N, C-alpha and C positions, 0 to 999 in steps of 0.2 A: 872307094869313098875317101874323100879328103877330110881333113880336120875342120876346115872352114864350112863344110856343108851343114854341120850341126847348127851353126849360127845364122844361116839364111832363113828368111821368112818363108813359111810354107803357105802356099796358096790353098785356100779352102773353097771348094766349088759352091756356088750359090744354089739354094734350093729353088727348083722351078715349081710354080703353082700347079696343083693337080687339076685335071679337067674332068667334068662330068657331063655326059650328053643328055639332053632333054629328049622327050618323045619326038620332037620335031627335028632333032639332029643338030640343034644349035648348042654349042658348048658354053658352059658357065665356068668361070674361073674362080676357084676357091683358094684363097691365100691362107697358108697355115698361120695359126696364132703365134705371136712372138712376144718376147718380154719387152719392157719399155726400153727404148733406145737411149743412148747417152744424151741426145738432144732433149728428149722429153724429161729426163731426170734433171738436166741443167735448168730447164724452164721452171720446173716445180720448186727447185731449190732457190732459184733467184726470186720466185714469187714469194716464198716464205721470208726471204731477206728483205723484200720491199715492205710487206705487211708485218709490222711488229706484233701488234696485239689489238684486239677490239677494245674500244674505250667504253667502259661500263659506268655511266654516271646517270644522275636523275634526268638531266637534259637529253642525254642519248636515248634513254628509255622512252621519253616522250616523242622523240623523232622516229622511233621504230613504228609508231602508229601511222606515220606519214610515209612509210616504206623507205626511210632513210636510215643508214647505219654509219656509225662513227668508228674509225680505226686510227691508231697511231701508226705512222709510216716512217720510212727512212728519210733523212733530211734531203738527200740529193735526188729524189725521185720526182717525176712530173705526173700530170694527170693521166696521160696515155698509159704509162707503165702501171699506175695504180689500177686503172680500169682492166687491163689485161690480167694482172695478178688476181684481182677479185674474181673475175670470170673463170680463171683457171682453178683457183682453190675451191670456190663454192659452187661451181657449175651453174651460174646464173647469168642473166643479161643485165648489164649496167646501162642505165639511161644517162646519168649525169654524175660528175665528180667535182666537188668543191674542196679547195685546200686552204687550211688555216695554219699560219706560223705562230707558235706560242713562243714568245721571247724568253730568254733566260732571266731569272729573277735573282736579286741579291740575297745572300744568306749570311746570317750572323754566326761567327765562329767564336766560341768562348763566352765568358760572362762579362768581360770588360767592355768598355764603350767602343763604338766604331765598328766598321765592317772590316774584316780581316781578309780581304781579297777573295772571298768565296762567292761562287755563282752556282745556282742550280742549272742543270742542263736544260736548254730549250728543246722543243720537239715540234713535229709537224703532224697535224691532224687532217684526215680526209673524211668528208661527209659524202657517202656514196648513195645515190638514189637509184633504186632498182626499177625495172619496168613492172607494169601491172601484172599481178599473179605470181611474181617471184618473191621468195622469202629466204632469209638466212636465219638459222638457229644458232645464235651465239652461245647461249647457256643451255646445255642439254638438261632436260627435265628429268 
């Protein structure tokens, strides 16, 4: 055994699915349960990076009666990414997504006159319409 054999990657044999025979002799394939793969974990992490937080306001509460929900989202996302993220996080079917850009507002710093170069951060809102029969519980009771 050489010294470099310790650093070589070891090949791990893949598990074959077990087979069960029916009464008719046709085999069914059972795949063993596995943990979430790295791809699934990356999808959920990116979904939580897209959807920042639900927007809980008076207008948003009126919209929930129409099966519409309001979320603050990341600035560089588009409608398709928002739709996939909502479907992944809340396990619902999304019918429509509308996006609103809230522009940054001026902010006064100090008590003297004038604006001292301050701006509040702008943000992006998404109004998500769900299909009939679908619901999201934003605030657990």
